[in-house]
C-alpha positions as CSV (number, residue, x, y, z in Angstrom):
1,M,70.6,94.3,102.0
2,F,74.4,93.2,101.6
3,T,77.6,94.6,103.1
4,K,81.0,94.3,103.8
5,S,84.0,95.8,104.9
6,V,87.2,96.3,103.4
7,I,90.4,98.3,104.2
8,V,91.5,100.9,101.4
9,N,94.1,100.2,99.3
10,L,94.3,102.5,96.0
11,P,96.8,103.8,93.8
12,T,98.1,106.9,95.5
13,D,99.5,108.8,92.1
14,S,95.9,110.8,91.5
15,E,93.5,111.8,94.1
16,A,90.6,112.1,92.3
17,R,90.5,108.8,89.8
18,P,90.3,106.6,92.4
19,V,86.9,108.2,94.0
20,A,85.5,108.3,90.1
21,V,86.4,105.3,89.3
22,M,84.3,104.0,92.3
23,V,81.6,106.3,91.4
24,Q,81.6,104.6,87.7
25,I,81.5,100.9,89.5
26,S,78.5,101.6,91.8
27,S,76.8,103.3,88.5
28,R,76.6,99.8,86.7
29,Y,74.1,98.5,89.3
30,D,70.7,99.2,89.9
31,S,71.3,98.9,93.5
32,R,71.4,101.8,96.3
33,V,74.7,101.7,97.0
34,F,76.4,103.3,100.2
35,V,79.9,103.6,101.6
36,S,80.4,104.6,105.0
37,T,83.8,105.9,107.2
38,H,84.5,108.1,109.8
39,N,80.5,107.7,111.0
40,K,79.5,109.5,107.7
41,K,77.8,107.3,105.1
42,V,76.9,108.3,101.4
43,N,75.5,107.7,98.2
44,A,78.7,105.3,96.0
45,K,76.9,106.7,93.0
46,S,77.3,110.8,93.9
47,I,81.1,112.1,93.0
48,M,80.3,115.1,95.7
49,G,79.2,112.2,98.5
50,M,82.3,110.1,97.9
51,M,85.1,113.0,97.8
52,S,83.1,114.6,100.7
53,I,84.0,111.3,102.8
54,G,88.0,111.8,103.2
55,F,89.4,108.5,103.4
56,T,93.0,107.2,102.6
57,N,94.2,104.0,102.3
58,G,94.7,102.3,105.3
59,D,91.1,103.3,106.4
60,E,88.4,100.8,106.4
61,L,85.2,101.2,104.5
62,S,82.0,99.5,104.6
63,I,79.9,99.0,101.5
64,E,76.1,98.4,101.4
65,A,73.9,97.6,98.8
66,E,70.2,96.9,98.5
67,G,68.4,96.1,95.5
68,D,68.5,92.7,93.2
69,D,72.1,93.2,92.2
70,A,73.4,94.6,95.8
71,K,75.7,90.9,96.4
72,E,77.6,92.1,92.9
73,A,77.8,95.9,93.4
74,V,80.0,95.5,96.6
75,E,81.6,92.6,95.2
76,A,82.6,94.8,92.4
77,M,83.3,97.8,94.6
78,A,85.6,95.8,97.4
79,K,87.6,94.3,94.8
80,Y,88.6,97.5,93.3
81,I,89.0,99.2,96.7
82,E,91.3,96.4,98.0
83,S,93.0,96.1,94.8
84,K,96.2,98.6,94.5
């Protein structure tokens, strides 16, 4: 398992788009990928799950993955979440 904490710094022009991009990124990997914040953990490959956690810029997210490409999955998610 590979885990990393990041501070959200996403574009604010559209609420749904960044979440959709995060789901697309996590879906590229075979590993199971999860995002957690505010005491809630969701499957990062689920658009409904990701929309339900309700994070905003400045929030801290924990990204974790388990599988053969776990590190790559977490790093790709972190790169997107932290780059505005």
